[in-house]
Residue frames as qw, qx, qy, qz and C-alpha x, y, z in Angstrom:
[[0.566, 0.534, 0.353, 0.519, -15.91, -1.50, 19.50],
 [0.276, -0.284, -0.111, 0.912, -14.43, 1.88, 19.38],
 [0.264, 0.814, 0.408, -0.318, -16.58, 4.86, 18.70],
 [0.546, 0.755, 0.165, 0.323, -16.16, 7.11, 15.77],
 [0.055, -0.966, 0.174, -0.181, -14.23, 9.55, 17.94],
 [0.600, -0.607, 0.521, 0.004, -11.87, 7.07, 19.52],
 [0.900, 0.274, 0.288, 0.180, -11.18, 4.89, 16.42],
 [0.424, -0.491, 0.386, 0.656, -7.80, 5.39, 14.93],
 [0.495, 0.734, -0.156, -0.438, -7.20, 6.55, 11.36],
 [0.796, 0.035, 0.541, 0.269, -6.06, 4.12, 8.59],
 [0.243, 0.846, -0.284, -0.382, -3.63, 5.71, 6.16],
 [0.871, 0.114, 0.386, 0.283, -2.11, 3.81, 3.17],
 [0.029, 0.762, -0.416, -0.495, 0.71, 4.82, 0.95],
 [0.836, 0.303, 0.454, 0.066, 0.70, 3.45, -2.54],
 [0.241, 0.843, -0.336, -0.345, 2.76, 3.82, -5.69],
 [0.839, 0.454, -0.299, -0.008, 4.77, 2.08, -8.38],
 [0.883, -0.192, -0.088, 0.420, 8.06, 0.29, -7.55],
 [0.564, 0.085, -0.048, 0.820, 10.78, 2.81, -6.41],
 [0.089, -0.781, -0.302, -0.539, 8.26, 5.57, -5.57],
 [0.155, 0.365, -0.489, 0.777, 9.52, 5.88, -2.02],
 [0.608, -0.506, -0.281, -0.543, 6.38, 4.85, -0.28],
 [0.806, -0.313, -0.451, 0.222, 8.08, 2.65, 2.34],
 [0.419, 0.055, -0.265, 0.867, 10.40, 5.43, 3.39],
 [0.225, -0.381, -0.104, -0.891, 7.53, 7.92, 3.35],
 [0.729, -0.448, -0.439, -0.275, 5.44, 5.60, 5.47],
 [0.692, -0.229, -0.419, 0.542, 8.20, 5.22, 8.12],
 [0.210, 0.153, -0.145, 0.955, 8.64, 9.02, 8.26],
 [0.432, -0.482, -0.313, -0.696, 4.98, 9.63, 8.58],
 [0.747, -0.474, -0.465, 0.036, 4.71, 7.35, 11.63],
 [0.528, -0.119, -0.325, 0.776, 7.68, 9.08, 13.19],
 [0.059, -0.300, -0.067, -0.950, 5.94, 12.55, 12.50],
 [0.610, -0.517, -0.389, -0.457, 2.56, 11.29, 13.92],
 [0.732, -0.381, -0.441, 0.353, 4.28, 10.07, 17.09],
 [0.347, 0.034, -0.188, 0.918, 6.00, 13.46, 17.49],
 [0.302, -0.339, -0.186, -0.871, 2.47, 14.95, 17.28],
 [0.394, -0.205, 0.577, -0.686, 1.27, 12.76, 20.18],
 [0.864, 0.109, -0.121, -0.477, -0.47, 9.96, 18.24],
 [0.633, -0.227, 0.739, 0.027, -0.03, 6.24, 18.82],
 [0.607, 0.613, -0.259, -0.435, 0.96, 5.17, 15.43],
 [0.814, -0.115, 0.567, 0.045, 1.60, 1.77, 13.91],
 [0.310, 0.625, -0.519, -0.495, 3.82, 1.15, 10.81],
 [0.711, 0.028, 0.703, 0.014, 3.18, -1.87, 8.71],
 [0.326, 0.538, -0.476, -0.614, 3.24, -2.87, 5.09],
 [0.860, 0.200, 0.437, -0.173, 2.25, -5.55, 2.60],
 [0.851, -0.253, -0.418, -0.196, 2.79, -8.16, 1.75],
 [0.388, 0.206, -0.648, 0.622, 3.63, -8.86, 5.40],
 [0.415, -0.498, 0.095, -0.756, 2.50, -7.57, 8.80],
 [0.850, -0.333, 0.269, -0.308, 1.91, -10.92, 10.44],
 [0.461, -0.399, 0.778, 0.155, 4.00, -14.24, 10.44],
 [0.649, 0.439, 0.617, 0.069, 1.76, -15.65, 7.78],
 [0.378, 0.916, 0.062, -0.119, 2.21, -12.48, 5.76],
 [0.144, -0.796, 0.545, 0.219, 5.92, -12.53, 6.05],
 [0.556, -0.082, 0.805, 0.192, 5.97, -16.12, 4.77],
 [0.564, 0.676, 0.471, 0.056, 3.71, -15.30, 1.82],
 [0.136, 0.941, -0.225, -0.213, 5.98, -12.26, 1.12],
 [0.412, -0.473, 0.735, 0.258, 8.98, -14.64, 0.98],
 [0.581, 0.258, 0.757, 0.150, 7.09, -16.78, -1.54],
 [0.455, 0.790, 0.411, 0.025, 5.52, -14.13, -3.83],
 [0.154, 0.972, -0.156, -0.080, 8.48, -11.80, -3.97],
 [0.103, -0.768, 0.632, 0.013, 11.69, -13.69, -3.32],
 [0.672, -0.137, 0.727, -0.012, 11.21, -17.47, -3.72],
 [0.290, 0.482, -0.520, -0.642, 12.29, -17.71, -7.40],
 [0.009, 0.048, -0.984, -0.174, 11.50, -21.48, -7.65],
 [0.142, 0.572, 0.768, -0.249, 7.78, -20.86, -6.76],
 [0.141, 0.715, 0.217, -0.649, 7.07, -17.31, -7.60],
 [0.046, 0.401, -0.563, -0.721, 8.39, -17.42, -11.17],
 [0.144, -0.133, -0.907, -0.373, 5.83, -19.97, -12.13],
 [0.192, 0.368, 0.677, -0.608, 2.74, -18.58, -10.21],
 [0.102, 0.583, 0.707, 0.388, -0.53, -18.39, -12.09],
 [0.010, -0.373, 0.053, -0.926, -1.82, -14.67, -11.82],
 [0.642, -0.508, -0.264, -0.511, -4.94, -15.91, -10.05],
 [0.795, -0.302, -0.404, 0.337, -2.79, -17.95, -7.53],
 [0.397, 0.174, -0.226, 0.872, -0.74, -14.86, -7.09],
 [0.304, -0.473, -0.080, -0.823, -3.85, -12.63, -6.39],
 [0.779, -0.469, -0.382, -0.165, -5.15, -15.29, -3.90],
 [0.717, -0.155, -0.378, 0.565, -1.85, -15.39, -2.03],
 [0.133, 0.243, -0.154, 0.948, -1.91, -11.52, -1.69],
 [0.515, -0.473, -0.216, -0.681, -5.43, -11.67, -0.62],
 [0.813, -0.317, -0.472, 0.122, -4.70, -14.37, 1.99],
 [0.520, -0.048, -0.360, 0.773, -1.95, -12.33, 3.63],
 [0.152, -0.322, -0.046, -0.933, -4.20, -9.27, 3.53],
 [0.689, -0.480, -0.423, -0.341, -7.02, -11.13, 5.32],
 [0.750, -0.312, -0.421, 0.404, -4.64, -12.17, 8.05],
 [0.330, 0.194, -0.095, 0.919, -3.15, -8.64, 8.18],
 [0.383, -0.465, -0.212, -0.769, -6.57, -6.98, 8.65],
 [0.759, -0.429, -0.439, -0.219, -7.83, -9.54, 11.14],
 [0.813, -0.291, -0.334, 0.379, -4.75, -9.79, 13.36],
 [0.512, -0.133, -0.108, 0.842, -3.19, -6.43, 13.16],
 [0.022, 0.259, 0.176, 0.949, -4.82, -3.47, 11.44],
 [0.421, -0.583, -0.421, -0.553, -8.32, -3.69, 12.67],
 [0.675, -0.526, -0.422, 0.301, -7.34, -4.39, 16.34],
 [0.445, -0.081, -0.106, 0.885, -5.01, -1.48, 16.23],
 [0.093, -0.390, -0.296, -0.867, -7.65, 0.82, 14.83],
 [0.570, -0.626, -0.452, -0.280, -10.21, -0.27, 17.46],
 [0.640, -0.437, -0.322, 0.544, -7.60, 0.49, 20.22],
 [0.002, 0.967, 0.152, -0.203, -7.48, 4.03, 18.77],
 [0.497, -0.423, 0.431, 0.623, -4.07, 3.79, 17.09],
 [0.470, 0.740, -0.188, -0.443, -3.26, 5.27, 13.79],
 [0.816, -0.002, 0.523, 0.247, -2.19, 2.67, 11.22],
 [0.313, 0.758, -0.382, -0.426, 0.11, 3.60, 8.32],
 [0.825, 0.022, 0.561, 0.070, 0.54, 0.97, 5.72],
 [0.094, 0.563, -0.586, -0.576, 2.84, 0.78, 2.78],
 [0.310, 0.037, -0.820, -0.481, 0.70, -0.96, 0.10],
 [0.449, 0.115, 0.698, -0.546, -2.76, -2.29, 0.61],
 [0.641, 0.418, 0.639, -0.080, -5.72, -3.44, -1.58],
 [0.447, 0.833, -0.049, -0.322, -5.06, -0.82, -4.31],
 [0.140, -0.574, 0.758, 0.275, -1.70, -2.55, -5.02],
 [0.468, 0.126, 0.874, 0.038, -3.57, -5.73, -5.84],
 [0.511, 0.731, 0.385, -0.236, -5.88, -3.82, -8.20],
 [0.191, 0.860, -0.365, -0.301, -2.84, -2.23, -9.94],
 [0.147, -0.505, 0.836, 0.156, -0.38, -5.18, -9.99],
 [0.349, 0.116, 0.930, 0.010, -2.51, -8.37, -10.20],
 [0.450, 0.676, 0.470, -0.345, -5.50, -6.52, -11.86],
 [0.426, 0.857, -0.117, -0.264, -4.05, -4.19, -14.50],
 [0.138, -0.670, 0.703, 0.197, -0.62, -5.66, -14.62],
 [0.216, -0.103, 0.963, 0.124, -1.67, -9.23, -15.18],
 [0.360, -0.020, -0.520, -0.774, -5.10, -8.54, -16.73],
 [0.090, -0.294, -0.917, 0.255, -7.29, -9.99, -14.07],
 [0.146, -0.688, -0.555, -0.444, -10.93, -8.80, -14.28],
 [0.046, 0.358, -0.350, 0.864, -11.19, -5.61, -12.12],
 [0.674, -0.385, -0.045, -0.630, -14.64, -6.50, -10.65],
 [0.904, -0.138, -0.400, 0.059, -13.35, -9.94, -9.65],
 [0.539, 0.180, -0.459, 0.683, -10.35, -8.36, -7.96],
 [0.232, -0.423, 0.194, -0.854, -12.55, -5.89, -6.06],
 [0.829, -0.330, -0.198, -0.406, -14.77, -8.57, -4.83],
 [0.808, 0.020, -0.449, 0.380, -11.59, -10.52, -3.68],
 [0.231, 0.322, -0.369, 0.841, -10.31, -7.43, -1.84],
 [0.519, -0.430, 0.025, -0.738, -13.67, -6.87, -0.10],
 [0.911, -0.250, -0.305, -0.121, -13.78, -10.42, 0.99],
 [0.675, 0.125, -0.445, 0.575, -10.17, -10.34, 2.29],
 [0.164, 0.302, -0.297, 0.891, -10.66, -7.06, 4.08],
 [0.114, -0.541, -0.801, 0.229, -14.19, -7.42, 5.28],
 [0.142, 0.855, 0.407, 0.287, -14.91, -4.26, 3.68],
 [0.440, -0.739, -0.036, 0.509, -12.15, -2.21, 5.44],
 [0.502, 0.706, 0.141, 0.480, -11.12, 0.80, 3.32],
 [0.495, -0.157, -0.255, 0.816, -8.46, 3.29, 4.34],
 [0.043, -0.827, -0.348, 0.440, -9.42, 6.76, 5.51],
 [0.229, 0.895, -0.239, -0.297, -6.85, 8.25, 3.25],
 [0.870, 0.074, 0.327, 0.362, -4.67, 6.73, 0.50],
 [0.024, 0.858, -0.299, -0.417, -1.64, 8.78, -0.67],
 [0.875, 0.373, 0.216, 0.219, -0.44, 7.81, -4.12],
 [0.278, -0.714, 0.381, 0.517, 3.27, 8.73, -4.60],
 [0.772, 0.594, 0.220, -0.047, 3.55, 8.96, -8.33],
 [0.268, -0.643, 0.521, 0.493, 6.79, 8.59, -10.22],
 [0.673, 0.523, -0.379, -0.362, 7.57, 7.87, -13.88],
 [0.999, -0.049, 0.021, 0.003, 8.47, 4.17, -14.38],
 [0.722, 0.463, -0.268, 0.440, 11.94, 4.89, -15.40],
 [0.160, -0.709, 0.373, -0.576, 12.51, 7.08, -12.26],
 [0.793, -0.427, 0.258, -0.351, 11.17, 4.42, -9.83],
 [0.984, 0.091, -0.035, 0.146, 13.06, 1.44, -11.42],
 [0.520, 0.645, -0.289, 0.480, 16.20, 3.56, -11.72],
 [0.340, -0.750, 0.307, -0.477, 16.23, 4.04, -7.93],
 [0.881, -0.304, 0.329, -0.153, 16.73, 0.36, -7.14],
 [0.052, 0.574, -0.789, -0.213, 19.91, -1.60, -7.78],
 [0.654, 0.161, -0.652, -0.348, 19.52, -4.89, -9.46],
 [0.349, 0.051, -0.866, 0.353, 20.42, -6.79, -6.36],
 [0.229, 0.143, 0.569, -0.777, 17.46, -5.12, -4.54],
 [0.492, 0.025, -0.493, -0.717, 14.95, -6.18, -7.22],
 [0.607, 0.006, 0.690, -0.394, 11.95, -8.35, -6.24],
 [0.529, 0.221, 0.797, 0.190, 10.21, -10.94, -8.41],
 [0.448, 0.806, 0.361, -0.138, 8.19, -8.33, -10.46],
 [0.110, 0.902, -0.278, -0.312, 11.26, -6.27, -11.31],
 [0.357, -0.392, 0.793, 0.302, 13.24, -9.31, -12.25],
 [0.387, 0.226, 0.862, 0.236, 10.63, -10.80, -14.56],
 [0.294, 0.810, 0.498, -0.099, 8.37, -7.93, -15.86],
 [0.444, 0.262, 0.255, 0.818, 9.24, -5.20, -18.48],
 [0.016, -0.084, -0.089, 0.992, 8.52, -1.55, -18.72],
 [0.401, -0.271, -0.543, -0.686, 5.06, -2.24, -20.27],
 [0.527, -0.431, -0.720, 0.134, 3.93, -4.07, -17.11],
 [0.320, -0.394, -0.398, 0.764, 4.97, -1.14, -14.81],
 [0.128, -0.040, -0.243, -0.961, 3.39, 1.48, -17.18],
 [0.460, -0.392, -0.651, -0.459, 0.10, -0.42, -16.81],
 [0.500, -0.443, -0.618, 0.414, 0.54, -0.47, -13.11],
 [0.191, -0.212, -0.200, 0.937, 1.20, 3.18, -12.86],
 [0.268, -0.195, -0.438, -0.836, -1.78, 4.06, -15.28],
 [0.508, -0.461, -0.724, -0.070, -4.01, 1.79, -12.96],
 [0.376, -0.378, -0.482, 0.695, -2.99, 3.71, -9.92],
 [0.040, 0.097, -0.059, -0.993, -3.70, 7.12, -11.47],
 [0.415, -0.290, -0.617, -0.603, -7.11, 5.71, -12.77],
 [0.504, -0.455, -0.710, 0.190, -8.00, 4.49, -9.29],
 [0.212, -0.323, -0.305, 0.871, -7.07, 7.82, -7.73],
 [0.182, -0.035, -0.270, -0.945, -9.25, 9.66, -10.27],
 [0.474, -0.317, -0.717, -0.401, -12.10, 7.31, -9.55],
 [0.576, -0.611, -0.524, 0.145, -12.02, 7.90, -5.82],
 [0.298, 0.566, -0.172, 0.750, -10.99, 11.45, -5.24],
 [0.540, -0.720, 0.019, -0.435, -12.60, 11.55, -1.78],
 [0.886, -0.430, 0.120, 0.129, -10.09, 8.90, -0.51],
 [0.779, 0.159, 0.130, 0.592, -6.96, 9.41, -2.78],
 [0.042, -0.958, 0.138, 0.248, -4.45, 12.09, -2.83],
 [0.862, 0.335, 0.074, 0.374, -1.79, 12.11, -5.45],
 [0.255, -0.894, 0.237, 0.283, 1.76, 13.62, -4.94],
 [0.657, 0.677, -0.324, 0.074, 4.73, 13.86, -7.04],
 [0.860, -0.468, 0.137, 0.149, 7.36, 11.45, -5.79],
 [0.743, 0.498, -0.059, 0.443, 10.25, 12.61, -8.11],
 [0.049, -0.888, 0.222, -0.400, 11.49, 15.12, -5.58],
 [0.218, 0.406, -0.745, 0.482, 13.79, 14.75, -2.60],
 [0.442, -0.329, -0.814, 0.187, 12.79, 12.67, 0.49],
 [0.090, -0.288, -0.440, 0.846, 12.17, 15.83, 2.55],
 [0.308, 0.059, -0.329, -0.891, 9.92, 17.23, -0.29],
 [0.514, -0.206, -0.767, -0.325, 7.86, 14.10, -0.32],
 [0.346, -0.308, -0.749, 0.474, 7.64, 13.97, 3.46],
 [0.075, 0.188, 0.177, -0.963, 6.48, 17.64, 3.53],
 [0.423, -0.010, -0.470, -0.775, 3.77, 16.82, 1.03],
 [0.503, -0.245, -0.828, -0.029, 2.62, 13.76, 2.85],
 [0.237, -0.272, -0.595, 0.718, 2.35, 15.55, 6.17],
 [0.196, 0.112, -0.057, -0.972, 0.37, 18.37, 4.57],
 [0.498, -0.137, -0.676, -0.525, -2.22, 15.75, 3.38],
 [0.519, -0.300, -0.773, 0.205, -2.48, 14.17, 6.78],
 [0.095, 0.037, -0.369, 0.924, -2.58, 17.47, 8.80],
 [0.506, -0.238, -0.169, -0.812, -6.35, 17.95, 8.28],
 [0.768, -0.220, -0.594, -0.096, -7.07, 14.38, 9.58],
 [0.486, -0.039, -0.584, 0.649, -4.90, 15.15, 12.54],
 [0.100, -0.150, 0.117, -0.977, -6.62, 18.39, 13.16],
 [0.646, -0.255, -0.389, -0.605, -10.07, 16.72, 12.94],
 [0.741, -0.178, -0.640, 0.098, -9.09, 14.09, 15.37],
 [0.402, -0.085, -0.460, 0.787, -7.83, 16.57, 17.89],
 [0.207, -0.378, -0.145, -0.891, -10.97, 18.79, 17.67]]
């Protein structure tokens, strides 16, 4: 096992649809590498062959995903997360790599929990089981108004949630994210994602800089 000084850092980027978290995650990894860090970019659902197959089912397989019971949906997301943590994230951290992940457990609490009304305590227990207790060192919530986020994506780019859910669903998701951030201020940082890509990148880097300085001390 890696010591506390050699273990990598685990950073997640969260946010409603269209917040720009995937682009921000990619740019953050590029920035970390430019600062001499071994950094791994990943995201959910996905990250492993099993995760990629579950992603196809839950986001893009209309014949299956459109009829998913919310509990089945939550379990599928948890299954890919368990595989992701076991096969990719935890091994990379133990090798001393920094892992940047677009979406992680907080997405399930916001979407399947608040969005679909599944009991939050049950959802938290499911996430703890799937991750074996792994929690990000830093979670950056890129917050945007629902109309801004959805307006950034053309209809042909929509996933199952955007195709089937209305504005009220995404408002519930956004509210849940902000509530989660307020409840864990030691882990979460919130930035405004309404600006330009360079502005968001600069804000993300400013939040990660103290972790980088600490690791290099």
